[in-house]
C-alpha positions in Angstrom: -30.5 -30.0 21.8 -27.4 -28.8 23.8 -27.6 -25.9 26.1 -25.5 -22.8 25.2 -23.6 -20.7 27.7 -26.8 -19.0 28.9 -28.5 -22.3 29.7 -31.0 -21.8 26.8 -31.5 -24.8 24.6 -29.4 -24.3 21.4 -30.6 -24.6 17.8 -29.2 -27.8 16.3 -30.7 -26.5 13.0 -27.5 -24.5 12.7 -25.7 -27.7 11.7 -27.9 -28.1 8.6 -28.0 -24.6 7.3 -24.9 -22.7 8.5 -24.7 -20.5 5.4 -28.2 -19.2 5.8 -27.4 -18.5 9.5 -24.3 -16.6 8.4 -26.6 -14.3 6.4 -29.1 -14.0 9.2 -26.3 -13.2 11.6 -25.1 -10.4 9.4 -28.6 -8.9 9.3 -28.8 -9.2 13.1 -25.4 -7.6 13.5 -26.1 -4.7 11.1 -29.5 -4.1 12.7 -27.9 -3.9 16.2 -25.4 -1.4 14.9 -28.1 0.8 13.7 -30.1 0.3 16.9 -27.0 1.2 19.0 -26.5 4.4 17.0 -30.2 5.4 17.6 -30.0 4.6 21.3 -26.8 6.7 21.7 -28.5 9.7 20.0 -31.7 9.2 22.0 -29.7 9.3 25.3 -28.2 12.7 24.3 -24.7 11.7 25.3 -22.1 14.2 24.4 -19.8 11.7 22.6 -18.0 12.2 19.3 -17.5 8.5 18.6 -20.1 5.7 18.0 -19.7 3.8 21.3 -23.4 2.8 21.3 -23.3 0.8 18.0 -20.4 -1.4 19.1 -21.6 -1.9 22.7 -25.1 -2.8 21.6 -24.0 -5.0 18.7 -21.6 -6.9 20.9 -24.3 -7.6 23.5 -26.9 -8.6 20.8 -24.4 -10.9 19.0 -23.4 -12.7 22.2 -27.0 -13.2 23.2 -27.9 -14.4 19.6 -25.0 -16.8 19.5 -26.0 -18.3 22.8 -29.0 -20.0 21.2 -26.7 -22.1 19.0 -24.8 -25.3 19.8 -21.4 -24.7 21.3 -21.4 -20.9 20.9 -17.9 -20.4 22.2 -16.5 -22.7 19.5 -18.8 -21.2 16.9 -17.6 -17.7 17.5 -14.0 -18.7 18.2 -14.1 -17.3 21.8 -11.2 -19.6 22.7 -7.6 -19.0 23.6 -5.6 -19.9 20.5 -3.6 -23.1 20.7 -0.9 -21.6 18.5 1.5 -19.9 20.8 2.6 -17.5 18.1 -0.8 -15.9 17.8 0.3 -12.6 19.3 3.1 -12.3 16.7 0.6 -13.3 14.0 -1.7 -10.6 15.2 1.0 -8.0 15.1 2.2 -9.0 11.6 -1.4 -8.9 10.3 -1.9 -5.5 11.9 1.3 -4.2 10.3 0.2 -5.4 6.8 -3.2 -3.8 7.1 -1.8 -0.6 8.5 0.5 -0.4 5.4 -2.4 -0.9 3.1 -4.6 1.6 5.0 -1.9 4.3 5.0 -1.2 3.9 1.3 -5.0 4.2 0.6 -5.3 7.3 2.7 -2.3 8.9 1.0 -3.8 8.1 -2.5 -7.0 9.8 -1.4 -5.2 12.7 0.2 -7.2 12.4 3.4 -6.5 15.2 5.9 -4.1 14.1 8.7 -5.4 15.0 12.1 -4.4 14.0 15.6 -7.4 12.5 17.3 -8.7 13.4 20.7 -8.3 11.2 23.8 -11.8 9.9 23.3 -10.9 9.0 19.7 -8.0 6.8 20.7 -9.8 5.2 23.6 -12.6 4.3 21.2 -10.4 3.0 18.5 -8.4 1.0 21.0 -11.5 -0.9 22.2 -14.8 -0.6 20.4 -14.4 -1.3 16.6 -12.2 -4.3 17.2 -14.6 -5.7 19.7 -18.0 -5.1 18.0 -16.9 -5.8 14.4 -14.8 -8.8 15.1 -17.4 -10.5 17.4 -20.1 -9.9 14.8 -18.3 -10.5 11.5 -15.2 -12.7 12.1 -16.8 -14.2 15.2 -20.3 -15.2 14.3 -20.8 -14.6 10.6 -17.5 -16.1 9.6 -17.8 -18.7 12.3 -20.9 -20.1 10.5 -19.0 -20.0 7.2 -16.1 -22.0 8.7 -18.6 -24.5 10.1 -20.0 -24.8 6.6 -16.5 -25.5 5.3 -15.9 -28.1 7.9 -19.3 -29.7 7.3 -18.6 -30.0 3.5 -14.8 -30.8 3.8 -14.0 -27.7 1.7 -10.4 -27.4 0.6 -8.0 -24.6 1.5 -8.8 -22.9 -1.8 -12.5 -23.0 -0.9 -11.7 -21.5 2.5 -10.0 -18.6 0.7 -13.2 -18.1 -1.4 -15.2 -17.9 1.9 -12.6 -15.4 3.3 -13.0 -13.2 0.3 -16.8 -13.5 0.4 -17.1 -12.4 4.0 -14.8 -9.4 3.2 -17.3 -7.8 0.8 -20.0 -6.8 3.2 -17.3 -5.4 5.6 -16.1 -3.2 2.8 -19.6 -2.1 1.9 -20.4 -1.1 5.5 -17.5 1.3 5.5 -18.5 3.2 2.3 -22.2 3.9 3.2 -21.4 7.6 3.7 -18.7 7.9 0.9 -18.7 8.3 -2.8 -16.4 8.5 -5.8 -12.8 7.6 -5.6 -12.9 7.9 -1.8 -15.4 5.1 -1.7 -13.3 2.9 -4.0 -10.2 3.4 -1.8 -12.1 2.8 1.4 -13.8 -0.3 0.0 -10.5 -1.7 -1.2 -8.5 -1.1 2.0 -11.3 -2.3 4.3 -11.9 -5.4 2.2 -8.2 -6.3 2.3 -8.3 -5.8 6.0 -11.3 -8.1 6.3 -9.4 -10.8 4.3 -6.4 -10.5 6.5 -8.4 -10.7 9.7 -10.5 -13.6 8.5 -7.2 -15.4 7.6 -6.0 -14.8 11.1 -9.3 -16.2 12.5 -9.1 -19.3 10.3 -5.4 -19.8 11.0 -5.6 -19.5 14.8 -9.1 -20.9 15.3 -9.9 -17.9 17.5 -11.4 -14.5 17.2 -9.3 -13.0 20.0 -6.2 -12.4 17.7 -8.6 -10.6 15.3 -9.8 -8.3 18.1 -6.2 -7.5 19.1 -5.0 -6.9 15.5 -8.1 -4.8 14.7 -7.5 -2.5 17.7 -3.8 -2.1 16.8 -4.7 -1.3 13.2 -7.2 1.4 14.3 -5.0 3.2 16.8 -1.6 2.8 15.2 -2.8 3.3 11.6 -4.3 6.7 12.3 -1.3 7.9 14.3 1.3 6.7 11.8 -0.6 8.4 9.0 -0.7 11.6 11.0 3.1 11.4 11.6 3.8 10.8 7.9 1.5 13.6 6.6 1.8 16.4 9.2 
């Protein structure tokens, strides 16, 4: 076994069953999100946004990943070799913002200017927690599976679409009807775009940057268009 970044012996079993570990990682991520929400409520913090779920899930995912071989490579916690990654992040963000705004307009969602806390939260937390957990670890195992089995580019796209489905489901847990359909569609498309970015750059960092841009600029642009 090889020691991970915490010095703990890593699990070489991940090389044999990466797809199973992708599923387990999703369960760990979702459970930590729920735990973070409960902890924030238990602390009685007067916060409007779900800071706890992303902070706790990020910590849990990083600790969980440290038990595996080469965790930084597995999660894509590396500086992209492609020097155009910032431009790629911005283009990906622009595409997803366009899809998101159209979906909101079709659903006639109220346009509100968020508070300072809202924009600070959107500029940091969702892009960090969701990308580390989903495009980082979960999709990281799926990419390792693809490499292990020499899967073609078409096969990679199938994995990209597959990882997008639970991301879409997570965003409609408190929605129903046409609203749920629109949210599921737009967030699934976002997940596809972000996973493509992860696969193309070999790093989760561009995904974090793009995700935060999407969350902040998407809401503000929708407000400007609809006010």
